[in-house]
C-alpha positions as CSV (number, residue, x, y, z in Angstrom):
1,M,0.1,-76.5,5.4
2,R,0.6,-74.4,8.5
3,I,4.1,-73.3,7.6
4,L,2.8,-72.3,4.0
5,S,0.0,-70.3,5.7
6,L,2.5,-68.4,8.0
7,L,4.7,-67.8,5.0
8,A,1.8,-66.3,2.9
9,I,0.8,-64.0,6.0
10,S,4.4,-62.9,6.3
11,I,4.8,-62.1,2.7
12,L,1.4,-60.1,2.8
13,L,2.6,-58.1,5.8
14,L,5.9,-57.3,4.3
15,S,4.5,-56.1,1.1
16,A,1.9,-53.9,3.0
17,C,4.9,-52.3,4.9
18,K,6.8,-51.5,1.5
19,K,3.3,-49.7,0.2
20,E,3.2,-47.5,3.3
21,D,7.1,-46.7,3.0
22,V,6.4,-45.5,-0.7
23,S,3.4,-43.5,0.1
24,L,5.1,-41.8,3.1
25,K,8.1,-41.2,0.9
26,L,6.0,-39.4,-1.8
27,K,4.2,-37.4,0.9
28,N,7.4,-36.2,2.4
29,E,8.9,-35.4,-1.0
30,T,5.9,-33.3,-1.8
31,S,6.1,-31.5,1.6
32,E,9.8,-30.8,1.1
33,Q,9.1,-29.3,-2.4
34,M,6.2,-27.1,-0.8
35,M,8.6,-25.7,2.1
36,G,9.2,-22.2,1.8
37,K,7.8,-18.9,0.8
38,W,5.5,-18.8,-2.3
39,M,4.3,-15.4,-3.8
40,V,0.7,-15.3,-4.9
41,Q,0.8,-14.3,-8.7
42,R,-2.8,-14.5,-9.3
43,I,-6.2,-16.1,-8.0
44,I,-8.9,-17.0,-10.5
45,Y,-12.4,-17.4,-8.8
46,E,-15.2,-19.2,-10.9
47,V,-18.8,-19.8,-10.2
48,S,-20.8,-22.1,-12.5
49,I,-24.5,-22.8,-12.2
50,K,-26.0,-26.1,-12.9
51,K,-29.1,-26.2,-15.3
52,V,-31.3,-29.3,-16.0
53,I,-31.7,-29.7,-19.6
54,N,-34.2,-32.5,-19.7
55,N,-36.9,-33.2,-17.2
56,D,-37.2,-36.8,-17.9
57,L,-33.5,-37.5,-17.8
58,Y,-31.5,-35.3,-15.3
59,R,-28.3,-34.1,-17.0
60,A,-26.9,-31.1,-15.6
61,L,-24.8,-28.7,-17.4
62,N,-22.3,-26.5,-15.7
63,L,-22.6,-23.0,-17.1
64,L,-20.0,-20.6,-16.4
65,N,-21.8,-17.7,-14.6
66,S,-19.0,-15.5,-13.2
67,K,-15.0,-15.4,-13.4
68,L,-12.9,-13.1,-11.5
69,E,-9.2,-12.9,-11.7
70,V,-7.2,-11.1,-8.9
71,H,-3.5,-10.4,-9.2
72,G,-1.3,-10.9,-6.1
73,S,0.7,-7.9,-4.5
74,A,4.1,-7.9,-3.2
75,H,2.7,-8.8,0.2
76,D,0.5,-11.9,-0.8
77,C,2.2,-15.0,0.1
78,F,2.0,-18.5,1.5
79,D,5.2,-19.5,3.8
80,F,5.0,-23.2,4.2
81,Q,6.8,-23.9,7.4
82,G,7.8,-26.9,9.5
83,H,5.6,-28.7,12.0
84,E,2.8,-28.6,9.1
85,M,2.0,-25.0,9.6
86,V,1.6,-22.3,6.7
87,Q,1.5,-18.6,7.3
88,I,-0.7,-16.8,4.8
89,K,0.0,-13.2,4.3
90,T,-1.7,-10.4,2.5
91,S,-1.4,-6.6,2.9
92,E,-4.2,-6.6,5.3
93,S,-3.6,-9.7,7.4
94,A,-1.4,-12.6,8.3
95,K,-2.9,-15.9,9.3
96,L,-1.3,-19.0,10.7
97,K,-2.9,-22.4,9.4
98,S,-2.1,-26.0,9.6
99,Y,-1.4,-27.9,6.4
100,N,-1.3,-31.6,5.8
101,I,0.0,-33.5,2.5
102,L,-2.6,-36.0,2.0
103,N,-1.0,-37.4,-1.2
104,P,1.4,-36.1,-3.9
105,S,-1.6,-34.3,-5.5
106,Q,-3.7,-33.2,-2.6
107,V,-3.1,-30.8,0.4
108,M,-5.3,-29.9,3.3
109,I,-4.9,-26.3,4.3
110,G,-7.0,-25.3,7.2
111,H,-10.2,-27.2,6.7
112,E,-10.0,-26.9,2.7
113,E,-8.8,-29.8,0.6
114,W,-6.8,-28.2,-2.5
115,R,-5.6,-30.3,-5.6
116,I,-2.0,-29.7,-6.4
117,E,-2.3,-29.1,-10.2
118,K,1.5,-28.3,-10.6
119,L,4.4,-28.4,-8.3
120,T,8.0,-27.4,-9.5
121,A,10.9,-25.9,-7.9
122,T,9.5,-22.4,-8.7
123,E,5.8,-23.0,-9.6
124,L,2.7,-24.1,-7.4
125,E,-0.7,-24.2,-8.9
126,L,-3.6,-25.2,-6.4
127,K,-7.4,-25.7,-7.2
128,F,-10.1,-25.9,-4.7
129,V,-13.7,-27.0,-5.8
130,R,-16.7,-26.4,-3.6
131,D,-19.9,-28.2,-5.0
132,A,-22.9,-26.2,-3.4
133,G,-25.8,-28.2,-5.1
134,D,-27.1,-25.6,-7.6
135,F,-23.7,-24.1,-8.2
136,T,-19.9,-25.0,-8.1
137,R,-17.3,-22.5,-6.9
138,V,-13.7,-23.3,-8.1
139,T,-10.7,-21.2,-7.0
140,R,-7.5,-21.6,-8.8
141,M,-4.3,-20.2,-7.2
142,Y,-0.9,-19.5,-9.1
143,L,2.2,-19.1,-7.0
144,N,5.8,-18.9,-7.5
145,R,9.0,-18.4,-5.9
146,S,12.7,-17.4,-6.7
147,L,15.4,-19.7,-6.2
């Protein structure tokens, strides 16, 4: 009986290691795909207000309140570098921030968690959502690079 218990524990430990390896592999692949200089094509800022439509039953509707689209200039870029650092450049400034691939669909840039909506060799789409109670702010960033 003791041998069976040890065998079962060993199998569980080995299978747990394989899951971690797969997760780490996927994170590394995403990191490798993101490495390099990405030019900002456009950024869309959206603000939605929440409205209660029935006092007895709380059901909030997100109503689009405002939308602003900004096109990137030749100076606007994200340069994902080694050691989990990204240089963010605009015509006015340059900032160096840390980044961390959480999983293949999420990246932490500075203190903001962005959703990776699309990642190919030439296209990167990021989405950031901030729920502030009565309203929600959504930022969508569209970046590309030349090969």
